C-alpha positions in Angstrom: -11.2 -13.3 1.0 -8.2 -12.2 -1.1 -10.0 -13.4 -4.3 -13.0 -11.1 -3.5 -10.6 -8.2 -2.9 -8.8 -9.0 -6.2 -12.0 -9.1 -8.1 -13.4 -5.8 -6.7 -10.2 -3.8 -6.2 -7.6 -5.5 -8.4 -4.5 -3.3 -7.6 -5.2 -3.4 -3.9 -5.8 -7.2 -3.9 -2.5 -7.8 -5.7 -0.6 -5.4 -3.4 -1.9 -7.2 -0.3 -1.0 -10.5 -1.8 2.6 -9.5 -2.0 2.8 -8.7 -5.7 3.8 -5.0 -6.0 4.9 -5.1 -9.6 1.7 -6.8 -10.7 -0.2 -4.2 -8.8 1.5 -1.4 -10.6 0.9 -3.1 -14.0 -2.7 -3.8 -13.0 -3.2 -0.1 -12.1 -1.9 0.9 -15.6 -4.1 -1.8 -17.1 -7.1 -0.5 -15.1 -6.7 3.1 -16.4 -6.3 1.8 -20.0 -9.4 -0.4 -19.7 -11.5 2.3 -18.1 -10.7 4.7 -21.0 -11.3 2.1 -23.7 -14.0 0.3 -21.8 -16.4 3.1 -22.6 -16.5 1.7 -26.2 -15.7 -2.0 -25.6 -17.4 -3.0 -22.3 -15.8 -6.3 -22.0 -12.5 -4.5 -21.3 -13.8 -3.5 -17.9 -13.4 -7.1 -16.8 -9.7 -7.5 -17.9 -8.1 -5.9 -14.7 -10.1 -8.1 -12.4 -9.4 -11.2 -14.5 -5.7 -10.4 -14.4 -5.7 -9.9 -10.7 -7.6 -13.2 -10.0 -5.2 -15.2 -12.2 -2.2 -13.6 -10.6 -3.5 -14.2 -7.0 -4.3 -17.9 -7.9 -0.8 -18.4 -9.5 1.0 -16.9 -6.5 -1.0 -19.0 -4.0 -0.4 -22.1 -6.1 3.3 -21.4 -6.2 3.4 -20.9 -2.4 1.7 -24.3 -1.9 4.1 -25.9 -4.2 7.1 -24.5 -2.3 5.6 -25.7 1.0 5.2 -29.2 -0.4 8.8 -29.3 -1.8 10.2 -28.0 1.5 8.2 -30.7 3.5 9.6 -33.4 1.2 13.2 -32.0 1.6 12.8 -32.0 5.4 10.9 -35.3 5.9 11.7 -37.3 2.8 9.2 -38.7 0.2 5.9 -40.0 1.2 5.6 -43.7 2.2 5.2 -46.0 -0.8 6.8 -43.6 -3.2 8.4 -45.4 -6.1 10.9 -43.8 -8.5 
């Protein structure tokens, strides 16, 4: 659901994902791309692409931190060889 919101309303999607600085940057990027997107239409996709990549990276980072924390609490998985 957050990916859909990030694609359709990029600054709001980033803000609700807990990334306020990326949301502000995306808002500036959105204004810039709306102005120059009148001449170069592909620029209209840049803010949405930025938001989708940032949401994906944040969620991936959260998953990684959860796995690291689980390994710290419970030890490595069975059969893990160093």
